[in-house]
VMD Tcl script that builds the backbone (N, CA, C; Angstrom):
set m [mol new atoms 447]
animate dup $m
set s [atomselect $m all]
$s set {name element resname resid chain x y z} {
  {N N MET 1 A 0.844 -1.172 0.000}
  {CA C MET 1 A 0.000 0.000 0.000}
  {C C MET 1 A 0.891 1.238 0.000}
  {N N LYS 2 A 0.649 2.173 -0.873}
  {CA C LYS 2 A 1.414 3.410 -0.931}
  {C C LYS 2 A 1.025 4.318 0.222}
  {N N ALA 3 A 1.955 5.176 0.614}
  {CA C ALA 3 A 1.695 6.101 1.725}
  {C C ALA 3 A 0.488 6.982 1.445}
  {N N THR 4 A 0.304 7.402 0.203}
  {CA C THR 4 A -0.843 8.257 -0.109}
  {C C THR 4 A -2.149 7.505 0.071}
  {N N ASP 5 A -2.150 6.205 -0.193}
  {CA C ASP 5 A -3.346 5.399 0.029}
  {C C ASP 5 A -3.665 5.305 1.518}
  {N N ARG 6 A -2.628 5.131 2.337}
  {CA C ARG 6 A -2.818 5.014 3.777}
  {C C ARG 6 A -3.515 6.237 4.349}
  {N N ALA 7 A -3.118 7.420 3.876}
  {CA C ALA 7 A -3.641 8.659 4.437}
  {C C ALA 7 A -5.140 8.810 4.196}
  {N N ASP 8 A -5.654 8.155 3.176}
  {CA C ASP 8 A -7.066 8.277 2.848}
  {C C ASP 8 A -7.941 7.230 3.535}
  {N N ASN 9 A -7.334 6.256 4.158}
  {CA C ASN 9 A -8.083 5.155 4.766}
  {C C ASN 9 A -8.175 5.319 6.274}
  {N N PHE 10 A -9.396 5.275 6.770}
  {CA C PHE 10 A -9.607 5.303 8.209}
  {C C PHE 10 A -10.018 3.909 8.650}
  {N N GLY 11 A -9.719 3.584 9.879}
  {CA C GLY 11 A -10.050 2.276 10.403}
  {C C GLY 11 A -9.125 1.929 11.539}
  {N N THR 12 A -9.073 0.650 11.859}
  {CA C THR 12 A -8.198 0.145 12.907}
  {C C THR 12 A -7.075 -0.627 12.238}
  {N N TYR 13 A -5.848 -0.395 12.713}
  {CA C TYR 13 A -4.668 -0.950 12.074}
  {C C TYR 13 A -3.797 -1.722 13.051}
  {N N PHE 14 A -3.247 -2.813 12.553}
  {CA C PHE 14 A -2.167 -3.540 13.219}
  {C C PHE 14 A -0.893 -3.026 12.558}
  {N N VAL 15 A 0.019 -2.477 13.365}
  {CA C VAL 15 A 1.238 -1.871 12.827}
  {C C VAL 15 A 2.462 -2.480 13.509}
  {N N THR 16 A 3.487 -2.735 12.708}
  {CA C THR 16 A 4.771 -3.204 13.211}
  {C C THR 16 A 5.834 -2.196 12.808}
  {N N VAL 17 A 6.638 -1.787 13.785}
  {CA C VAL 17 A 7.747 -0.863 13.558}
  {C C VAL 17 A 9.011 -1.524 14.086}
  {N N ASN 18 A 10.027 -1.623 13.254}
  {CA C ASN 18 A 11.294 -2.244 13.650}
  {C C ASN 18 A 12.336 -1.197 13.973}
  {N N CYS 19 A 13.179 -1.507 14.933}
  {CA C CYS 19 A 14.304 -0.641 15.243}
  {C C CYS 19 A 15.306 -0.706 14.088}
  {N N ALA 20 A 16.013 0.390 13.865}
  {CA C ALA 20 A 17.027 0.435 12.817}
  {C C ALA 20 A 18.057 -0.661 13.059}
  {N N SER 21 A 18.429 -1.343 12.001}
  {CA C SER 21 A 19.434 -2.415 12.052}
  {C C SER 21 A 19.047 -3.527 13.026}
  {N N LYS 22 A 17.744 -3.647 13.321}
  {CA C LYS 22 A 17.228 -4.654 14.260}
  {C C LYS 22 A 17.941 -4.599 15.616}
  {N N ARG 23 A 18.375 -3.379 15.992}
  {CA C ARG 23 A 18.995 -3.189 17.310}
  {C C ARG 23 A 18.008 -3.556 18.403}
  {N N ARG 24 A 18.491 -4.105 19.479}
  {CA C ARG 24 A 17.655 -4.485 20.614}
  {C C ARG 24 A 17.531 -3.287 21.567}
  {N N LEU 25 A 17.015 -2.206 21.030}
  {CA C LEU 25 A 16.920 -0.939 21.738}
  {C C LEU 25 A 16.055 -1.037 22.996}
  {N N PHE 26 A 14.972 -1.813 22.918}
  {CA C PHE 26 A 14.036 -1.891 24.041}
  {C C PHE 26 A 14.382 -3.010 25.021}
  {N N HIS 27 A 15.554 -3.601 24.831}
  {CA C HIS 27 A 16.056 -4.566 25.803}
  {C C HIS 27 A 16.405 -3.813 27.101}
  {N N MET 28 A 16.774 -2.543 26.945}
  {CA C MET 28 A 17.077 -1.694 28.109}
  {C C MET 28 A 15.764 -1.143 28.663}
  {N N GLU 29 A 15.545 -1.331 29.935}
  {CA C GLU 29 A 14.291 -0.928 30.564}
  {C C GLU 29 A 13.996 0.559 30.401}
  {N N ARG 30 A 15.005 1.402 30.494}
  {CA C ARG 30 A 14.777 2.849 30.369}
  {C C ARG 30 A 14.202 3.194 28.995}
  {N N ASN 31 A 14.640 2.501 27.948}
  {CA C ASN 31 A 14.147 2.762 26.597}
  {C C ASN 31 A 12.720 2.255 26.426}
  {N N ALA 32 A 12.445 1.083 26.972}
  {CA C ALA 32 A 11.086 0.538 26.909}
  {C C ALA 32 A 10.124 1.431 27.684}
  {N N ALA 33 A 10.558 1.922 28.840}
  {CA C ALA 33 A 9.721 2.815 29.643}
  {C C ALA 33 A 9.442 4.114 28.888}
  {N N LEU 34 A 10.438 4.630 28.194}
  {CA C LEU 34 A 10.242 5.840 27.403}
  {C C LEU 34 A 9.267 5.578 26.259}
  {N N MET 35 A 9.365 4.427 25.617}
  {CA C MET 35 A 8.434 4.090 24.533}
  {C C MET 35 A 7.018 4.014 25.074}
  {N N PHE 36 A 6.841 3.414 26.236}
  {CA C PHE 36 A 5.522 3.348 26.867}
  {C C PHE 36 A 4.988 4.757 27.143}
  {N N GLU 37 A 5.838 5.642 27.670}
  {CA C GLU 37 A 5.425 7.024 27.934}
  {C C GLU 37 A 4.970 7.723 26.658}
  {N N VAL 38 A 5.705 7.520 25.571}
  {CA C VAL 38 A 5.350 8.155 24.296}
  {C C VAL 38 A 4.005 7.622 23.795}
  {N N LEU 39 A 3.795 6.312 23.881}
  {CA C LEU 39 A 2.499 5.751 23.473}
  {C C LEU 39 A 1.353 6.395 24.250}
  {N N GLN 40 A 1.561 6.618 25.530}
  {CA C GLN 40 A 0.531 7.228 26.372}
  {C C GLN 40 A 0.383 8.721 26.085}
  {N N GLN 41 A 1.485 9.388 25.806}
  {CA C GLN 41 A 1.495 10.841 25.600}
  {C C GLN 41 A 0.604 11.280 24.445}
  {N N TYR 42 A 0.520 10.493 23.396}
  {CA C TYR 42 A -0.201 10.901 22.191}
  {C C TYR 42 A -1.568 10.232 22.052}
  {N N ARG 43 A -2.115 9.736 23.147}
  {CA C ARG 43 A -3.376 8.994 23.100}
  {C C ARG 43 A -4.556 9.798 22.578}
  {N N GLU 44 A -4.500 11.119 22.603}
  {CA C GLU 44 A -5.611 11.899 22.051}
  {C C GLU 44 A -5.632 11.826 20.524}
  {N N HIS 45 A -4.560 11.304 19.918}
  {CA C HIS 45 A -4.469 11.202 18.461}
  {C C HIS 45 A -4.855 9.814 17.935}
  {N N TYR 46 A -5.074 8.871 18.832}
  {CA C TYR 46 A -5.470 7.521 18.432}
  {C C TYR 46 A -6.053 6.781 19.629}
  {N N LYS 47 A -6.864 5.793 19.316}
  {CA C LYS 47 A -7.341 4.873 20.351}
  {C C LYS 47 A -6.395 3.681 20.311}
  {N N LEU 48 A -5.700 3.452 21.397}
  {CA C LEU 48 A -4.732 2.372 21.494}
  {C C LEU 48 A -5.426 1.143 22.074}
  {N N HIS 49 A -5.615 0.132 21.241}
  {CA C HIS 49 A -6.323 -1.075 21.668}
  {C C HIS 49 A -5.387 -2.092 22.315}
  {N N SER 50 A -4.177 -2.187 21.764}
  {CA C SER 50 A -3.230 -3.182 22.255}
  {C C SER 50 A -1.835 -2.802 21.777}
  {N N PHE 51 A -0.814 -3.192 22.553}
  {CA C PHE 51 A 0.572 -2.944 22.132}
  {C C PHE 51 A 1.500 -3.934 22.816}
  {N N VAL 52 A 2.671 -4.092 22.222}
  {CA C VAL 52 A 3.757 -4.808 22.871}
  {C C VAL 52 A 5.063 -4.179 22.397}
  {N N ILE 53 A 5.926 -3.893 23.366}
  {CA C ILE 53 A 7.243 -3.333 23.087}
  {C C ILE 53 A 8.236 -4.480 23.221}
  {N N MET 54 A 8.644 -5.029 22.086}
  {CA C MET 54 A 9.584 -6.141 22.062}
  {C C MET 54 A 11.007 -5.569 22.050}
  {N N PRO 55 A 12.027 -6.386 22.301}
  {CA C PRO 55 A 13.391 -5.851 22.351}
  {C C PRO 55 A 13.820 -5.079 21.096}
  {N N ASP 56 A 13.375 -5.514 19.920}
  {CA C ASP 56 A 13.837 -4.861 18.687}
  {C C ASP 56 A 12.720 -4.354 17.782}
  {N N HIS 57 A 11.483 -4.369 18.270}
  {CA C HIS 57 A 10.368 -3.853 17.483}
  {C C HIS 57 A 9.165 -3.542 18.370}
  {N N LEU 58 A 8.176 -2.929 17.734}
  {CA C LEU 58 A 6.959 -2.521 18.423}
  {C C LEU 58 A 5.771 -2.966 17.588}
  {N N HIS 59 A 4.754 -3.518 18.241}
  {CA C HIS 59 A 3.473 -3.819 17.594}
  {C C HIS 59 A 2.416 -2.971 18.283}
  {N N VAL 60 A 1.549 -2.342 17.506}
  {CA C VAL 60 A 0.410 -1.621 18.059}
  {C C VAL 60 A -0.839 -1.969 17.262}
  {N N LEU 61 A -1.953 -1.941 17.940}
  {CA C LEU 61 A -3.267 -2.072 17.323}
  {C C LEU 61 A -3.991 -0.791 17.711}
  {N N LEU 62 A -4.238 0.069 16.725}
  {CA C LEU 62 A -4.784 1.380 17.035}
  {C C LEU 62 A -5.771 1.861 15.980}
  {N N THR 63 A -6.613 2.781 16.413}
  {CA C THR 63 A -7.545 3.465 15.532}
  {C C THR 63 A -7.177 4.940 15.560}
  {N N PRO 64 A -6.608 5.456 14.459}
  {CA C PRO 64 A -6.215 6.872 14.423}
  {C C PRO 64 A -7.428 7.796 14.454}
  {N N SER 65 A -7.279 8.957 15.079}
  {CA C SER 65 A -8.355 9.945 15.048}
  {C C SER 65 A -8.268 10.800 13.792}
  {N N SER 66 A -7.100 10.850 13.155}
  {CA C SER 66 A -6.988 11.526 11.861}
  {C C SER 66 A -6.490 10.517 10.832}
  {N N THR 67 A -5.186 10.366 10.689}
  {CA C THR 67 A -4.646 9.394 9.743}
  {C C THR 67 A -3.640 8.485 10.432}
  {N N LEU 68 A -3.438 7.333 9.844}
  {CA C LEU 68 A -2.419 6.412 10.349}
  {C C LEU 68 A -1.042 7.055 10.251}
  {N N GLU 69 A -0.781 7.721 9.160}
  {CA C GLU 69 A 0.513 8.387 8.974}
  {C C GLU 69 A 0.812 9.340 10.128}
  {N N ARG 70 A -0.167 10.143 10.508}
  {CA C ARG 70 A 0.032 11.112 11.590}
  {C C ARG 70 A 0.279 10.406 12.915}
  {N N SER 71 A -0.478 9.371 13.185}
  {CA C SER 71 A -0.278 8.612 14.427}
  {C C SER 71 A 1.117 8.017 14.490}
  {N N MET 72 A 1.574 7.449 13.391}
  {CA C MET 72 A 2.903 6.828 13.377}
  {C C MET 72 A 4.005 7.880 13.438}
  {N N GLN 73 A 3.764 9.022 12.837}
  {CA C GLN 73 A 4.726 10.121 12.931}
  {C C GLN 73 A 4.897 10.539 14.392}
  {N N LEU 74 A 3.796 10.630 15.112}
  {CA C LEU 74 A 3.865 11.010 16.524}
  {C C LEU 74 A 4.574 9.944 17.351}
  {N N ILE 75 A 4.252 8.688 17.110}
  {CA C ILE 75 A 4.860 7.596 17.882}
  {C C ILE 75 A 6.355 7.489 17.589}
  {N N LYS 76 A 6.693 7.338 16.316}
  {CA C LYS 76 A 8.103 7.178 15.946}
  {C C LYS 76 A 8.907 8.452 16.202}
  {N N GLY 77 A 8.369 9.571 15.741}
  {CA C GLY 77 A 9.076 10.835 15.906}
  {C C GLY 77 A 9.146 11.274 17.355}
  {N N GLY 78 A 8.053 11.061 18.082}
  {CA C GLY 78 A 8.033 11.420 19.499}
  {C C GLY 78 A 9.062 10.644 20.296}
  {N N PHE 79 A 9.150 9.346 20.008}
  {CA C PHE 79 A 10.155 8.542 20.709}
  {C C PHE 79 A 11.559 8.976 20.313}
  {N N SER 80 A 11.811 9.115 19.014}
  {CA C SER 80 A 13.158 9.481 18.539}
  {C C SER 80 A 13.618 10.794 19.156}
  {N N PHE 81 A 12.733 11.785 19.153}
  {CA C PHE 81 A 13.076 13.086 19.719}
  {C C PHE 81 A 13.455 12.963 21.186}
  {N N ARG 82 A 12.599 12.318 21.964}
  {CA C ARG 82 A 12.861 12.198 23.401}
  {C C ARG 82 A 14.062 11.313 23.686}
  {N N TYR 83 A 14.233 10.249 22.922}
  {CA C TYR 83 A 15.373 9.343 23.103}
  {C C TYR 83 A 16.684 10.103 22.908}
  {N N HIS 84 A 16.776 10.852 21.816}
  {CA C HIS 84 A 18.012 11.598 21.553}
  {C C HIS 84 A 18.211 12.726 22.567}
  {N N LYS 85 A 17.134 13.358 22.973}
  {CA C LYS 85 A 17.228 14.454 23.942}
  {C C LYS 85 A 17.648 13.942 25.322}
  {N N GLU 86 A 17.033 12.845 25.759}
  {CA C GLU 86 A 17.276 12.351 27.115}
  {C C GLU 86 A 18.517 11.469 27.237}
  {N N PHE 87 A 18.838 10.729 26.175}
  {CA C PHE 87 A 19.929 9.764 26.275}
  {C C PHE 87 A 21.072 10.028 25.306}
  {N N GLY 88 A 20.918 11.006 24.423}
  {CA C GLY 88 A 21.968 11.325 23.461}
  {C C GLY 88 A 22.040 10.290 22.351}
  {N N GLY 89 A 23.053 10.382 21.552}
  {CA C GLY 89 A 23.233 9.428 20.469}
  {C C GLY 89 A 22.831 10.022 19.131}
  {N N LEU 90 A 23.491 9.569 18.097}
  {CA C LEU 90 A 23.262 10.106 16.765}
  {C C LEU 90 A 22.716 9.067 15.797}
  {N N ARG 91 A 22.553 7.851 16.232}
  {CA C ARG 91 A 22.110 6.779 15.342}
  {C C ARG 91 A 20.617 6.865 15.075}
  {N N ASP 92 A 20.233 6.338 13.908}
  {CA C ASP 92 A 18.808 6.218 13.612}
  {C C ASP 92 A 18.172 5.272 14.616}
  {N N VAL 93 A 16.955 5.568 15.000}
  {CA C VAL 93 A 16.233 4.738 15.953}
  {C C VAL 93 A 15.401 3.688 15.223}
  {N N TRP 94 A 14.679 4.100 14.195}
  {CA C TRP 94 A 13.707 3.249 13.514}
  {C C TRP 94 A 14.108 2.950 12.076}
  {N N GLN 95 A 13.636 1.822 11.569}
  {CA C GLN 95 A 13.669 1.628 10.128}
  {C C GLN 95 A 12.738 2.675 9.531}
  {N N LYS 96 A 13.018 3.103 8.336}
  {CA C LYS 96 A 12.231 4.184 7.736}
  {C C LYS 96 A 10.770 3.818 7.570}
  {N N ARG 97 A 10.482 2.611 7.193}
  {CA C ARG 97 A 9.102 2.200 6.921}
  {C C ARG 97 A 8.555 1.356 8.065}
  {N N TYR 98 A 7.257 1.234 8.066}
  {CA C TYR 98 A 6.577 0.332 8.986}
  {C C TYR 98 A 5.587 -0.474 8.164}
  {N N THR 99 A 5.147 -1.596 8.721}
  {CA C THR 99 A 4.132 -2.387 8.031}
  {C C THR 99 A 2.806 -2.190 8.747}
  {N N ASP 100 A 1.742 -2.182 7.967}
  {CA C ASP 100 A 0.426 -2.036 8.567}
  {C C ASP 100 A -0.577 -2.932 7.870}
  {N N HIS 101 A -1.578 -3.293 8.622}
  {CA C HIS 101 A -2.676 -4.119 8.124}
  {C C HIS 101 A -3.961 -3.510 8.660}
  {N N ARG 102 A -4.867 -3.171 7.788}
  {CA C ARG 102 A -6.160 -2.636 8.211}
  {C C ARG 102 A -7.075 -3.791 8.576}
  {N N CYS 103 A -7.588 -3.784 9.797}
  {CA C CYS 103 A -8.472 -4.860 10.258}
  {C C CYS 103 A -9.791 -4.805 9.488}
  {N N ARG 104 A -10.190 -5.945 8.961}
  {CA C ARG 104 A -11.389 -6.033 8.122}
  {C C ARG 104 A -12.672 -6.181 8.935}
  {N N ASP 105 A -12.569 -6.859 10.073}
  {CA C ASP 105 A -13.754 -7.123 10.880}
  {C C ASP 105 A -13.316 -7.462 12.301}
  {N N ILE 106 A -14.261 -7.768 13.162}
  {CA C ILE 106 A -13.943 -8.043 14.567}
  {C C ILE 106 A -13.072 -9.289 14.724}
  {N N SER 107 A -13.275 -10.273 13.882}
  {CA C SER 107 A -12.455 -11.482 13.933}
  {C C SER 107 A -10.994 -11.167 13.597}
  {N N ASP 108 A -10.788 -10.362 12.574}
  {CA C ASP 108 A -9.445 -9.934 12.182}
  {C C ASP 108 A -8.803 -9.117 13.306}
  {N N PHE 109 A -9.589 -8.228 13.907}
  {CA C PHE 109 A -9.126 -7.429 15.039}
  {C C PHE 109 A -8.668 -8.338 16.183}
  {N N GLU 110 A -9.509 -9.300 16.549}
  {CA C GLU 110 A -9.188 -10.201 17.666}
  {C C GLU 110 A -7.963 -11.061 17.365}
  {N N THR 111 A -7.810 -11.483 16.125}
  {CA C THR 111 A -6.633 -12.271 15.727}
  {C C THR 111 A -5.361 -11.465 15.934}
  {N N HIS 112 A -5.359 -10.214 15.523}
  {CA C HIS 112 A -4.170 -9.382 15.671}
  {C C HIS 112 A -3.932 -8.968 17.125}
  {N N LYS 113 A -4.989 -8.769 17.858}
  {CA C LYS 113 A -4.853 -8.455 19.290}
  {C C LYS 113 A -4.198 -9.631 20.019}
  {N N ARG 114 A -4.658 -10.821 19.710}
  {CA C ARG 114 A -4.080 -12.022 20.338}
  {C C ARG 114 A -2.623 -12.212 19.924}
  {N N TYR 115 A -2.311 -11.918 18.661}
  {CA C TYR 115 A -0.928 -12.001 18.179}
  {C C TYR 115 A -0.025 -11.081 19.013}
  {N N ILE 116 A -0.480 -9.854 19.218}
  {CA C ILE 116 A 0.286 -8.892 20.013}
  {C C ILE 116 A 0.487 -9.421 21.435}
  {N N GLU 117 A -0.583 -9.889 22.046}
  {CA C GLU 117 A -0.508 -10.380 23.422}
  {C C GLU 117 A 0.437 -11.563 23.567}
  {N N MET 118 A 0.434 -12.454 22.579}
  {CA C MET 118 A 1.223 -13.682 22.664}
  {C C MET 118 A 2.638 -13.551 22.118}
  {N N ASN 119 A 2.969 -12.438 21.494}
  {CA C ASN 119 A 4.280 -12.271 20.873}
  {C C ASN 119 A 5.442 -12.529 21.837}
  {N N PRO 120 A 5.425 -11.989 23.055}
  {CA C PRO 120 A 6.529 -12.274 23.981}
  {C C PRO 120 A 6.602 -13.743 24.403}
  {N N VAL 121 A 5.462 -14.407 24.485}
  {CA C VAL 121 A 5.431 -15.825 24.852}
  {C C VAL 121 A 6.054 -16.654 23.731}
  {N N VAL 122 A 5.621 -16.397 22.512}
  {CA C VAL 122 A 6.146 -17.123 21.340}
  {C C VAL 122 A 7.640 -16.871 21.183}
  {N N ALA 123 A 8.097 -15.658 21.504}
  {CA C ALA 123 A 9.513 -15.317 21.402}
  {C C ALA 123 A 10.342 -15.884 22.551}
  {N N GLY 124 A 9.688 -16.521 23.528}
  {CA C GLY 124 A 10.404 -17.126 24.647}
  {C C GLY 124 A 10.832 -16.137 25.716}
  {N N LEU 125 A 10.204 -14.964 25.763}
  {CA C LEU 125 A 10.571 -13.950 26.748}
  {C C LEU 125 A 9.825 -14.104 28.070}
  {N N CYS 126 A 8.764 -14.911 28.063}
  {CA C CYS 126 A 7.979 -15.159 29.269}
  {C C CYS 126 A 7.123 -16.408 29.025}
  {N N GLU 127 A 6.517 -16.912 30.085}
  {CA C GLU 127 A 5.645 -18.082 29.945}
  {C C GLU 127 A 4.190 -17.695 29.758}
  {N N LYS 128 A 3.782 -16.598 30.400}
  {CA C LYS 128 A 2.406 -16.108 30.286}
  {C C LYS 128 A 2.457 -14.665 29.810}
  {N N ALA 129 A 1.524 -14.287 28.957}
  {CA C ALA 129 A 1.511 -12.934 28.391}
  {C C ALA 129 A 1.523 -11.860 29.472}
  {N N GLU 130 A 0.803 -12.075 30.566}
  {CA C GLU 130 A 0.696 -11.089 31.630}
  {C C GLU 130 A 2.025 -10.837 32.340}
  {N N GLU 131 A 2.962 -11.765 32.213}
  {CA C GLU 131 A 4.260 -11.637 32.868}
  {C C GLU 131 A 5.199 -10.682 32.138}
  {N N TYR 132 A 4.950 -10.459 30.860}
  {CA C TYR 132 A 5.849 -9.592 30.085}
  {C C TYR 132 A 5.589 -8.137 30.464}
  {N N ALA 133 A 6.621 -7.440 30.873}
  {CA C ALA 133 A 6.472 -6.102 31.444}
  {C C ALA 133 A 5.954 -5.049 30.477}
  {N N TRP 134 A 6.262 -5.146 29.190}
  {CA C TRP 134 A 6.003 -4.041 28.264}
  {C C TRP 134 A 4.916 -4.377 27.257}
  {N N SER 135 A 3.754 -4.693 27.766}
  {CA C SER 135 A 2.620 -5.005 26.904}
  {C C SER 135 A 1.324 -4.516 27.537}
  {N N SER 136 A 0.318 -4.382 26.698}
  {CA C SER 136 A -0.976 -3.891 27.186}
  {C C SER 136 A -1.678 -4.878 28.096}
  {N N VAL 137 A -1.206 -6.099 28.183}
  {CA C VAL 137 A -1.796 -7.067 29.111}
  {C C VAL 137 A -0.908 -7.296 30.337}
  {N N SER 138 A 0.123 -6.492 30.470}
  {CA C SER 138 A 1.045 -6.623 31.589}
  {C C SER 138 A 0.344 -6.350 32.912}
  {N N SER 139 A 0.599 -7.198 33.884}
  {CA C SER 139 A 0.048 -6.952 35.214}
  {C C SER 139 A 0.857 -5.861 35.912}
  {N N ARG 140 A 1.994 -5.507 35.346}
  {CA C ARG 140 A 2.877 -4.489 35.944}
  {C C ARG 140 A 2.465 -3.066 35.544}
  {N N LEU 141 A 2.115 -2.846 34.290}
  {CA C LEU 141 A 1.805 -1.507 33.805}
  {C C LEU 141 A 0.405 -1.091 34.265}
  {N N CYS 142 A 0.337 -0.037 35.001}
  {CA C CYS 142 A -0.943 0.519 35.476}
  {C C CYS 142 A -1.834 -0.551 36.067}
  {N N GLY 143 A -1.265 -1.455 36.790}
  {CA C GLY 143 A -2.044 -2.511 37.407}
  {C C GLY 143 A -2.718 -3.406 36.386}
  {N N GLY 144 A -2.077 -3.562 35.199}
  {CA C GLY 144 A -2.661 -4.383 34.154}
  {C C GLY 144 A -3.781 -3.675 33.419}
  {N N ASP 145 A -3.937 -2.361 33.664}
  {CA C ASP 145 A -5.047 -1.603 33.089}
  {C C ASP 145 A -4.499 -0.426 32.293}
  {N N SER 146 A -3.443 -0.650 31.516}
  {CA C SER 146 A -2.714 0.422 30.853}
  {C C SER 146 A -3.478 1.106 29.734}
  {N N LEU 147 A -4.578 0.559 29.289}
  {CA C LEU 147 A -5.292 1.160 28.180}
  {C C LEU 147 A -6.521 1.948 28.615}
  {N N ARG 148 A -6.711 2.100 29.870}
  {CA C ARG 148 A -7.847 2.898 30.361}
  {C C ARG 148 A -7.556 4.370 30.264}
  {N N GLY 149 A -8.643 5.121 30.107}
  {CA C GLY 149 A -8.580 6.570 30.179}
  {C C GLY 149 A -7.878 7.178 29.079}
}
mol reanalyze $m
mol bondsrecalc $m
mol representation Tube
mol addrep $m
């Protein structure tokens, strides 16, 4: 899908963003915490249904209030800006592109939501989804209620 096509389509999207050079940027807790803060900071621009911050990539399931492009610009750009400001460094943070899939129906939505929730388990980072610290089903983040409000 071309970027111009994305801007014209509204809906709910499953998006994957990879760190530049597949760096394990979010392996460091401070970086994962900053990514979580950025996701929360821009919530007025999208409804965040589900997310997982993996060591070298991010998955989100969101419904933009304007365009997907704008939401991703805020997420990627917001993190990059704060990361460089707070921690320094001159390297690129993200791969230039991201992949997205527009959910067709509730079944498609639920399939992608479950994929996000189970990603750390499948990757061998935890045994139960709730145990993984940097996900929308984490029992650690906001008492396991990170998507409220």
